[in-house]
C-alpha positions in Angstrom: 7.9 8.9 15.8 7.2 9.1 12.1 3.7 8.7 10.6 2.9 5.3 8.9 2.9 7.0 5.5 6.5 8.2 6.0 7.6 4.8 7.2 6.0 3.2 4.1 7.7 5.7 1.8 11.1 5.1 3.4 10.7 1.4 3.3 9.8 1.7 -0.4 13.1 3.4 -1.0 15.1 0.8 1.0 13.4 -2.0 -1.0 14.5 -0.2 -4.2 18.1 -0.1 -3.0 18.0 -3.8 -2.0 16.7 -4.7 -5.5 19.4 -2.6 -7.1 22.2 -4.3 -5.2 20.5 -7.7 -5.5 20.4 -7.3 -9.3 24.2 -7.3 -9.3 24.3 -10.6 -7.5 21.7 -12.0 -9.8 23.7 -11.0 -12.8 26.8 -12.5 -11.3 24.9 -15.8 -10.8 23.5 -15.7 -14.3 27.0 -15.2 -15.8 28.5 -18.0 -13.6 25.7 -20.4 -14.5 26.1 -19.7 -18.2 29.9 -20.1 -18.2 30.0 -23.9 -17.8 28.2 -26.9 -16.5 30.3 -26.7 -13.3 29.3 -23.0 -12.9 25.6 -24.0 -13.3 25.9 -26.7 -10.7 27.6 -24.3 -8.2 24.9 -21.7 -8.7 22.1 -24.3 -8.2 23.8 -25.6 -5.1 24.2 -22.0 -3.8 20.5 -21.3 -4.3 19.4 -24.5 -2.7 21.4 -23.8 0.5 19.7 -22.2 3.5 21.6 -18.9 2.9 20.6 -19.0 -0.8 17.0 -19.5 0.1 17.1 -16.7 2.6 18.6 -14.3 0.0 16.1 -15.4 -2.6 13.3 -14.8 -0.2 14.8 -11.4 0.7 14.9 -10.3 -2.9 11.4 -11.5 -3.5 10.2 -9.7 -0.4 11.8 -6.5 -1.6 10.3 -6.9 -5.0 6.8 -7.6 -3.5 6.9 -4.6 -1.2 8.4 -2.3 -3.9 5.7 -3.4 -6.4 2.8 -2.9 -4.0 4.2 0.5 -2.7 4.8 1.5 -6.3 1.1 0.9 -7.1 0.2 3.0 -4.0 2.4 5.8 -5.3 0.7 5.6 -8.7 -2.7 5.9 -7.1 -1.4 8.9 -5.1 -0.2 10.5 -8.3 -3.7 10.1 -9.7 -4.9 12.0 -6.6 -6.5 8.9 -5.1 -6.1 8.9 -1.3 -3.8 12.0 -1.4 -5.1 13.4 1.9 -3.3 12.9 5.2 -5.9 10.3 6.3 -6.1 8.7 2.9 -2.3 8.4 2.7 -2.2 6.7 6.1 -4.9 4.3 5.0 -3.2 3.6 1.7 0.1 2.9 3.6 -1.7 0.4 5.9 -3.3 -1.4 2.9 0.1 -1.5 1.0 1.8 -3.0 4.1 -1.0 -5.5 4.5 -0.8 -6.8 0.9 3.0 -6.7 1.0 3.0 -8.9 4.2 0.7 -11.4 2.4 2.8 -11.5 -0.7 6.0 -11.8 1.4 4.5 -14.7 3.3 3.5 -16.4 0.1 7.0 -15.9 -1.3 8.5 -17.4 1.9 6.3 -20.5 1.5 7.2 -20.8 -2.1 11.0 -20.6 -1.4 10.8 -23.1 1.4 9.0 -25.6 -0.8 11.5 -25.4 -3.6 
């Protein structure tokens, strides 16, 4: 089994890939919404659907995790918590704050 720091690093990369691919869909939705009033209505309907809310939450979750893990990596670059034990602790803290932000994003998306 991989150490928690390795799992956090791999998940950070996966979140980056999800954001990269998700940006293409967001740009497509932006182009469609700006093309006409009917396009705007179709995009708002798509976002309001359960699948649209799930995709929105997924992209926000990837953004939250990637942001928090990025801050962790910046701290490691400044030689803060760059030991084996410190890296494991930093990974646990990053995962904790990510879970909190992902939960808040889920609540926000559901209430829209």
